[in-house]
N, C-alpha and C positions, 0 to 999 in steps of 0.2 A: 480325111487328110489327103493333101496332094502327095505326089511320088516323092519329093524331097523330104517332106515331113515324116513320111513312112519309113524312109530309109534311116533318117535320123533317129526315130524311135527304135528301130531294129538295132542300130548300132549301140544305143543306150542300154538295150536289152543285154546285148553281148557283154558290155562292160559291167552292167549290174550283176551278171551271172558271177563274174570273177570277184567283185567287191562284196557282194552280199551272199551269194548261194554256194559258190564253190567250197567244197570240203566243210560245210557247215556242221557235220556231225562231230567234228573235233573242236574242242578237246573232249574225249570220251569220258568226261568227268562233269559232274553237276556244278552250277555256279549261280550265285545270288538267289533268286526267288524259284529257281527250278525245283528246289526241295518241296516247295508248297504246291506249285502248279501241276507237277507231274503226279503228285499224290491225288489232287482233285481230278485230273484227267483220267487216271485209272479207275476211279470210282464210277465215272460214266461208262466206261468199258464193262464193269463188273456189276452195273446196275445197283450201286450202293448209295443209299440216301446220305446226303451231307449238306451243310450250309457253308457259305462262302462270303468273304468281304467284298468280293467283286461280283458284278453281274456275270451270268454263266457262259455267254457265247465264246469268249477267248479259250476257256478251258475245254469246252466242247470241241472246238476245231484242234486243240492240242491232242485231244484224245482221238479225233478221228484220223490224224496222221498217223498215229500209232496202229490203229486199225487197218489202215490202207497199206502200210509198208509192212506192218507186223514182223520187225526184226528180232523180236524178243520172245518168239514162240517157246523156246526151251528155258526161258527164264522164269523162276518163280517170283511173281510180283503181287501175290496175295496180301503181303504185309503192308502194302501201300494203303489198303482199305481201312485199315484200323489206326491210321495216323493222319494228321494233317501237315506234318513236316517230316519227310523222310530223312532219317539221320545217316543211314548207310544204304547205298545202292547194291544191288546184287553184282558180284564179280562178272565182268564180261558183258554187262548190259549195254545195249547201243541206244543212243539218244537220238538217232536219225529220224525215227517216227515222231516222237514228242515234239522235235524242233521243225518239222517239215513245214507246217503251215505258217508259224511265224516267219520263218525265213522265206518262204514262197511268197507271202504278202508283202514283205520288204522288198523283195525284188521286183514284184509288180508295181509297187509304189514309185519305182524309177520312171516308168512310163506314164503313170497318172500325174506325177509332178510336171513332167514335160508338157503333157497335155493342158494342164492348168496355165502354165507359163505361155503356151501357144495361144490359148483363148484369150488371155490377158492382153498380150502384145501383138499378136497377129504375125510375129516374126520368128522365123524357124530357126535360124542360126542362133539368135539371142537366146530362145528357149533352150536350145541344145546346150550352150555353155552355161546357161543358168541352171540347168539340171544337174550340173557337177556340185552344187551346193548340197544337194541331197545325196548324190551318188558317191561322194568321196568324204562323207562325214563320219569320222571314226567312231563317234558316240553312238549315232544311230546304227551304224553297222554292227558293232559288237553287242548291242543290247538285243538287236533283231535276230542275231544268229543263236537264239536260245529259246527254250520252251517258256516264253514270256508274252505279255499282252500287248505291248505299245505298238508293234508293227501291224498287228491285226486291226487295233484301233485306228491307226493312221490311214490304213487302207480304206475304211469307210469314211473317215474324215476328208480325205482326198476326193472320193467319190462325191460327197456332199458340196465341197468347194467347187469342183469341176462343174457340177450341175448348176449351182448358184451363179458362177460366172457365165456360163453358156447361155442361160435364160434370163440374165439380169435385165437387160434393156427391152426385151420383148413383152408384149402383153401376154400374161400367163393364164393357162387354163387350169381347171381344178386338179387334173390328173398330174400337172407339174409340181403343183404344191404337194400333192400326195407323194410323189416320188422323192421330193426334198425330205419329207417326213420319214419315209422308208429308210433313206440313208442314214438320217439322224438316229432313228431307232436301232439300227445295226450298231452304230458307233457307241450308243448308249448301253447296248446289251453287252459291250466289252468292258467299258470303264465308265464309271459315272461322271468324271470330268469332262466327258464328250458333251455334256450339257451346254458348253460354250456354243455348240452348233445352233442353238436356238436363235442366236443372234443373226444367223444367215436368214432365217425367216422373217425376223424384225427388219432386216435391211431390205429385203425383197418387198415387203409391205410398204415400208416408206418410200422406196423407189417407185412402186406402182401408184401410190396415192399422188405423188409429185407429178408423174408423167401422165396418168390417165384419170386421175380424180378418184374419189371415194365412192363406192357403189356397194349394194347389198351382196353382190357376188363375193366380196371379200370375206364375208362371214363363212360362206361355203368352202372358200379356199383355206380359210383358218382351220375349219373343222377337219377338211381333208388332210392338212398337214399334221394335226394333232392325232388324226385316226391312222395315218401311216406310221408315225412314230410310236404310237401306243400299241398297234397290232404287232409290230416286229418286237418291241420291248417285252410285251406280255407273252407273245408267242414262244419267245425263247425261254422264258420262266417256266412255261407250261412244259416244255421238252425237259427242263431241268428236273421238275417234279415227277414227270413220267418215267425218266430214267431211274430216279431214286426209289426203288421198289422194296429193297431190303436194308435191315439195320444190322451192322456189325458191331458186336460187343456193346451193346446198349448204348451206342453213340447216337443220341437224338438231338444233341446240340441244344437250340432253343426251341424245340417243337413243344407246342402247347399239347394239353390233354387230347384235343380234338384231332390234331395232327397225328399223334401217336396212335389213335384209334383207326384213322385213315390207313396208316401204314400197317397195322395189325390185320386190317381187312384186305390189304393189297389193292387199294383203290386210289393210289396216288395219281393214276393217269385219268381219273374220272373228272370231268370238267366241274361237276357240281362242288367239289372241294377246292376249287382253284383258289378262291379268295382267301380262305383259311391259310393255306400253304404260302400264298404270297405274302400275307400279313405277318406270318411268323419268320419267313426268310428276310423280309425288309427290315424287321425288327432286330434279327440278328446283325445284319449289315451295319445298322445305325449303332448298335451297342458295341460292335467290334471296333468301329472307327473311334468311339468314344474312349476305348480302352487303349488305343495305341499310344505310347509315350510321346510326350512333348519333345521338341528339339532341345538338346542340352549340349551346347558347344564347349562346355567344360568337361564332358566325360570323355575319357580316353576311348579312341578308336570310333568316335561318332561319325557315321557316314552320312547323316542328314545335313541339310544346309538351308540357309535362309533364300527366300525366293529372290530377294533383291540382288543377290550374287550370281544367280543362274546365268544371265546373259554374258557373264564373263567366265563361265565355265567352273564356278564354285559350287560344290567342290566335287573332285574326281573321286571315284570309288574303286577300290581293288576288290574285284569280283572274285578272283581267284589267283593263287600263285603256286608255283612247284619249283623247289630249288634242286639243282644238280650241280654239285661242285660250286664253281664260282659263278655260274650263270643261273638266272631265274626266269621262267616263263610266267607271263602275266596276262590276265584277262582283266583289262582296266577301262572303266567307263571314263573315257578321256576324249573330249571333242577335237575335231580338227581346228586348230587355232585360227586359221585363215578364214574358214567359213563361219566360225562363230563370231569373229571380229566383224566380218562383213554384215552378218546379221545384226549385231549390236549397233553398228554405225547407221544401218538402215533404219533401224527403229527411231534412233535419235534424230536423223535428218528428216524422217517422215514426219515426226512431231513437229519440227521446226517449220516444215512446209505447210502443214495443216494449220498451225497456229498462226503463221504468217498470212495466210489466205483469209482466215476467219477474223483476225484481229486487226490486220493492217491493210487488208484488201489487195494483197498481192495479186496481180493478173494471173489467171488460170491459163496455162499453155494448152492442156488437153483435158477437157472436161471429163470424158469417160475414164481416163487413166487416173486422174485426180480423185474421182469418186471411189475407185477401187482402192487407192493408197489410203483414203480417209476410212473406207470400211474395214480394210484389214488392220489398220492401225488402231481403230475402235475395238476390234476383236482382240488384238493383242493386249491392249491396256485392260480390257474388262477381264480377261482371263488372269492377269497378274494381280489385279485388285481383288479378285475373287479368292485366288489361291493364297493371298496374303491373309485372309480372315480365317484360315483353317488352322486350328490349334495344334494338330497332331504333327509329327515329324514328317517332313517331306524330303524328297531326294532329287538329284539332278535330272533324272529321266522324266519327272513330272513337268519338266520344261519342254518336252519334244513337241507338243503342238504349237505353243508360242515360237519355238525355234523355228519350225518349218514355215510358220507365218512371216517371221523375219525374213527368211530367204525369199519368200514370194515379194515382200516389200522391197528387197534389194534389188530385184530384177525390174519391179514396177518403177522405182525411182530412177533407175538408170535409163529406162526407156523413157520416162517423163521428162528428163533433163536433156536427153540427147537423141530424141526421137528423129529429128531431121538428119543428124549425123550418122545415126545408125542405119537409116534407110538408104542413105547415099553412099554408104560404104566408106565413111571417113576413116583415113589410115590411122590416125592417132587414137580415135575411140577404139577401133577393132584390134589394134595393136595393144592397147591397154586391157581389153576383154580377154585377149589370148594369154597375156602375161599373168593376169589374175587367175585364169583357169590352170595355167601351169603351176602357179604357186599353191593352188589347191591340191592339184595331184601330187606335188612334191610333199606338201605337209601331211597328206594321207599316207604316203609311202614312209616318211620318216616316222610317223607314229604308229605305223602298222604293227610293230611288235606287241603293242599293247592290245591290238585288235584281234590278231590271229595267233596269239600264244606262242610268239617267237622268243627264244632265249636272249637275254641281255645281262651283261655284266653291270656292276655298280656304276662304273664310269660312263657306259653307254645310256644307262637309265638316267643319270644326272644330266647327260647332254639333252634330254628331252624335257627337263623341268625348266620351261622358259620363264614361268612366273611361279613365285612362292605361294600365291593365293589359290592356285590349283590344289595345292596339298598332296602332290604326288610324293609317295615315300618308298624308297627302295628297300627290299627285303635283304638283310645283310646276313 
């Protein structure tokens, strides 16, 4: 990076510290899935065998934060090992350790997002303001400041996208495919819906064949990509098995007879048993997902939502509330309406542009930028189609990957339509960019009580109910 880009990145880091990282240990109470993830993380610390509906890496990093910061040395947490859902946390327990890595990765994502935009547009100032879409999104912030998985997942997703963009046009070597596979493997080792990253590999192959022709080298590149993804994914599972050395209260989950014998002999770290343990864990993951209830919009208090409503922020989730007199503190999964609307419009307009070029042969202004718009639009649509086939209940935070893709599309589309004006410093265009950035910051501030657990009375709460379809509900 040049000096100006470095300074811009550093300034974003400072801003990100205050939006994402500062005071992340508060509230000193659990919310949403922390009851599950902290229970899993503690089992790694205590070397307890368990099975999980998600791949292991996210919980491992949550555990690592607790080990590094160790703020709860005087707290008895042994009860966490005998449950998958912690109903009551010990009095005085700190969440600083468990939340450390999810929050840290969310903070680092600010820089990664800036670098992605810089690679895509080559324009430092546009990338700086474009980063506000991630930097000031209340939904991403509130979910990331907890012992949860999505910010860790997005870190590896952003690394994969950055590498994809950086090497997109050049002839690629085998090790470059290997590295893309490694980033994909890390993301997959956090959450299974990271499988959408396989499309980056497909798009690379398609670009290489169009630009350089088909050769036998492509076979080796494909094998390298697959090997990189598999090595990380399987390696993380090996660590999961190696850590799980003892059984608490006969909690074997879905362990087969062979797996139980392995545990009895304390051989869970022996590679010769790896495939047996992997088979049982993957079966448990599959069976768990099949057992998750389906979405029931008629059920009172249903927090799930249809995927088609996610781009509009449907529906918000009350993660936690605490009432004091006439005021209530909330932790609410509620997006920044300005950034989410920008993302939604960007997806619609990107679709119009792509179809206009394909169906009506609209002239292409910038081939490179158009290819990226097409690629990310393809990834967005593919994710939404895939998630629409999942029968279990899904939640608004399952939209985080396509949400960030929509933010990338927004910046790409602006650059595509006004590239000449942007480079020349057109006053109207740049005034509009600054005004939009200002609106983003204002909306973040206005909705920040939902993000940072600040008290609101009912009137103040209702002032933030801009649309009924968000389904924000005040506690009375």
